[in-house]
C-alpha positions, 0 to 999 in steps of 0.5 A, spaced: 479 516 537 482 519 532 482 513 527 475 511 529 473 518 526 477 517 520 475 511 519 468 512 520 469 518 514 472 513 509 466 508 512 460 514 510 466 514 503 464 508 500 458 507 503 458 502 508 457 506 514 452 503 519 452 496 516 455 491 519 458 485 515 458 477 518 464 476 522 466 483 523 465 490 521 467 495 516 471 499 519 476 493 521 476 491 514 479 499 513 483 498 519 487 492 517 487 495 509 491 502 512 493 502 519 500 498 519 499 497 526 492 495 526 491 489 530 498 488 531 500 480 534 506 482 538 513 480 537 516 476 530 517 471 535 523 467 531 529 469 527 534 475 527 531 481 529 533 488 526 535 493 531 532 500 531 540 503 530 540 499 523 534 502 521 536 508 522 542 508 519 537 505 512 533 511 513 538 515 512 541 511 506 534 512 503 534 519 505 540 521 501 538 516 494 539 521 488 536 516 483 531 510 483 537 505 482 540 508 488 534 507 492 533 500 489 540 499 491 539 501 499 533 496 499 535 490 496 541 491 502 536 491 507 532 486 503 538 481 505 536 481 513 529 477 511 529 470 507 523 466 504 521 464 510 520 471 513 515 473 507 511 468 509 510 470 516 508 476 514 503 473 509 501 468 515 500 474 520 495 478 516 491 472 514 490 471 522 488 478 522 483 478 517 480 471 520 473 473 521 472 477 515 466 475 510 469 469 506 468 472 500 471 479 501 477 476 506 479 471 500 480 478 495 483 481 499 488 475 501 490 475 494 491 483 494 495 482 500 499 476 497 501 480 491 503 486 495 508 481 499 511 476 495 509 479 487 513 486 490 519 481 493 520 478 486 520 484 482 525 487 487 529 481 487 530 481 479 530 489 478 536 488 483 540 482 480 539 485 473 541 492 474 535 495 473 532 501 476 532 509 472 537 514 474 530 519 474 529 522 481 525 519 486 519 523 488 521 529 493 516 525 498 521 519 499 524 524 504 518 524 509 517 517 507 525 514 510 523 519 515 516 517 518 519 510 517 525 511 522 519 514 527 514 508 526 519 503 528 522 507 533 515 507 536 513 500 535 521 498 538 518 501 545 513 495 546 515 490 540 519 487 535 519 492 529 522 486 525 515 486 520 513 493 520 519 494 517 519 489 512 512 492 510 515 498 509 520 496 505 516 492 500 512 498 500 518 503 499 520 500 493 513 499 490 511 507 491 518 509 490 521 505 485 516 502 480 512 509 482 506 504 483 500 504 489 503 500 495 496 496 495 495 493 488 490 495 484 485 491 485 486 491 493 477 491 495 475 496 500 469 494 504 462 496 500 466 493 493 470 499 491 476 497 489 484 501 487 483 502 480 487 504 474 485 509 468 488 512 463 495 513 466 493 514 473 492 510 479 485 511 483 483 510 490 477 510 493 479 512 500 486 516 499 484 523 501 481 520 508 486 516 510 492 521 510 491 522 518 492 516 520 499 515 524 504 512 520 500 510 514 502 508 507 496 513 503 500 520 504 506 517 500 502 512 495 502 515 488 494 513 487 489 519 487 483 520 491 478 517 485 472 523 483 467 517 482 465 511 484 471 505 483 466 499 483 469 494 478 464 495 473 465 502 473 471 500 468 466 498 463 462 505 464 469 509 463 470 505 456 463 506 454 464 514 456 470 514 453 467 511 446 462 517 446 466 521 447 470 519 441 465 518 437 462 526 439 468 529 437 469 525 431 462 528 428 464 534 431 470 535 427 468 532 421 470 536 414 467 531 409 
């Protein structure tokens, strides 16, 4: 019931409460995005599994990473347990989860999820092979994130294989703590039309604060901030126009000619 209450709050925030969409309700769509445990399909079913003991050891190593470069090395080492087939399976599992969502919204969401999985993996491999990663310390929230990942995978393992959940957390950990980018890529659509956006160096999310209490969610660790105004795609043009007018007003106010 706690998750249902949170989702209702999110739907009120993005203006879709009580308006069902064909095929599935907006609450279900939101849960697929923010809840890693949503509509889980069961065991990994193929390939090599990852033990809880190994996951917990890796989480301790993540916790001890002094720099982003150290963290990149830990995550890259852990990713050796997975291959392209695992990434494809992860995407296919999500594709089956959202099969009943409205086609237009589903296709846009899947495009973002593909970037979240394959785009992140590609960047991780390139950065690791090139010896990248900065010597800056990772965000202090990494400690809590590593503890959450260990707890979440332990909880999952009580009933099902945590393999794909762990893979999700590894890719998201790389994106959030090495690249300092949102777990869900810019452009990720929410029911109602709002998106994860970027503006003037800040990442904006329409549900950031509302999703903090979802168990084992990525949201509390994401560098995106809660947007203070709607993040519909067309809002970007309005923001540019507003900045243009502010610049003109500032010019004439300070003109000394």
